[in-house]
C-alpha positions in Angstrom: 4.4 -8.3 17.8 5.6 -11.7 19.0 3.4 -13.9 21.2 1.2 -10.8 21.8 4.1 -8.7 23.0 5.8 -5.8 21.2 9.2 -7.1 20.0 11.5 -4.1 19.1 14.0 -4.6 16.4 17.0 -2.3 15.7 17.7 -1.7 12.0 20.6 0.1 10.3 19.2 1.5 7.1 21.6 1.3 4.0 19.5 3.9 2.1 17.1 6.7 2.9 14.5 8.1 0.5 11.9 10.8 0.7 9.2 9.0 -1.4 7.5 5.6 -1.3 7.9 5.4 -5.1 11.6 5.5 -4.9 11.6 3.0 -2.0 9.5 0.7 -4.1 11.8 1.2 -7.1 14.9 0.4 -5.0 13.3 -2.8 -3.6 12.3 -3.9 -7.1 15.9 -3.3 -8.2 17.1 -5.5 -5.3 18.4 -2.9 -2.9 16.6 -4.4 0.1 13.3 -4.1 2.0 10.8 -1.3 1.9 8.1 -0.6 4.4 5.1 0.6 2.4 1.3 0.1 2.3 0.1 -3.0 0.6 -2.0 -1.2 -2.0 1.2 0.7 -3.1 2.9 -2.5 -4.2 -0.1 -4.6 -5.3 1.0 -4.6 -8.9 4.6 -5.5 -8.1 3.5 -8.3 -5.8 1.0 -9.6 -8.4 3.6 -9.5 -11.1 6.2 -11.3 -9.0 8.6 -8.3 -8.8 8.2 -8.1 -5.0 7.1 -10.4 -2.3 6.0 -9.7 1.3 8.6 -11.1 3.6 7.7 -9.9 7.1 3.9 -10.6 6.9 4.0 -12.0 10.4 4.9 -8.6 11.7 2.4 -6.5 9.8 0.2 -4.1 11.7 -3.5 -4.7 11.6 -5.3 -2.9 8.7 -6.6 0.6 9.4 -10.2 1.5 8.4 -10.3 4.2 5.6 -13.5 6.1 4.8 -14.1 8.0 1.6 -16.3 11.0 2.3 -17.5 13.5 -0.2 -19.9 16.4 0.0 -22.4 15.4 -2.7 -23.6 12.2 -1.1 -25.2 9.6 -3.3 -26.1 12.2 -6.0 -22.5 13.1 -7.0 -21.6 14.1 -10.5 -20.5 11.1 -12.7 -16.8 12.1 -12.7 -16.8 12.5 -8.9 -18.5 9.1 -8.5 -16.1 7.5 -11.0 -13.1 8.8 -9.0 -14.5 7.6 -5.7 -15.2 4.2 -7.1 -11.6 4.0 -8.5 -10.2 5.2 -5.1 -12.2 2.6 -3.2 -11.2 -0.2 -5.6 -7.5 0.9 -5.5 -7.5 0.9 -1.7 -9.1 -2.5 -1.7 -6.5 -3.7 -4.2 -9.1 -4.6 -6.8 -8.7 -1.6 -9.2 -8.2 -2.0 -12.9 -7.0 1.0 -14.8 -7.7 -0.6 -18.1 -11.2 0.0 -19.5 
């Protein structure tokens, strides 16, 4: 978007990959830009390995809902997973106890 209007840009990719992990690894290695979700590169950005360069052209965030069958009375391991998933999606997760 530029001045509220869609601004198309033609790109000629130099590399194609089938996974976000390999796109991230290529970007970290200096092969160019990667279009991935912010939570997927949160560690690399925090550690200074990557930086966001086209933030003015980012799409608005999409809402994500975590829904599970057990409701508020879920088993501890299910609740722990849901809490980790939510924190990871928010970019606040810590995998270290």
